[in-house]
N, C-alpha and C positions, 0 to 999 in steps of 0.2 A: 304526273308520273314521268320519270326520266329513265330511259333504258339505254345502256351502252353495252356493246358486245364486240368481241373479236370473232370473226368467222373465218375459218380456214378450210378450204376444199369442201365447202358447203355445210360444215358442222360448226356449231357454236363451241368455241374453246373456253371462253369465259364471258360472264355477263354480270353487270352491276345494275341493280334496280333501286331507284329512290322513290319512295312514296311520301307524300306530305299532305297535310291538311291543317285545319284549324286546331292548333295545340298539339300536333304530333308530327313526327318524322320517323320513317323506317328505312332501313338500308338492307338490301339482300344481295348476296354475292354468291356466284356459282363459278367454280373453276374446275373444268373437267380434266385439265392437264396437270393438276397438282399432285395426282396420285392418291389423293385422299378419297376414301370411300365412305366416310362417316356421314350419316344424315341424322339430324335431330328432328324427331317427330313428336313434339311435346304433347299434342292432343292424343296420339295413340298411346304413348307411355303412361299418360295420366288416366287412361280409360275413358276419356271424354268421347261421346258419340258425335260424329259429324252429321249435322242435319242435311237434308236434301238442299235446302236453301244455301247453306254454307258451301256445299259441294258445287252448286251451280255458280255461285259468286267466284269461287276459286277457279273454276273452269273458264269463266269469262275473263278473269284477270290473266290467266295463262294465254288465252287467245289474243288478248291485247298485247302482251309481251311479244308473242311470236310475230304479230303484225308489225310492231315497232322495230324488231330486229331485222325484218325483211325490207324495211324502207331504205 
């Protein structure tokens, strides 16, 4: 996992997250300064129920990202 961020006055302005493994690569980008408020939540739109395990894994990933940004 690679996390790159620009922090200004203690707030994350933009963040680029790269995840990769055997046979896959994913890229996530967040830009709070772009003025865009659109969020795509495919799981919610499709009606898919998030399991407790999925929610925990998502939370763990978010905690890792916050840790990396703070380094």
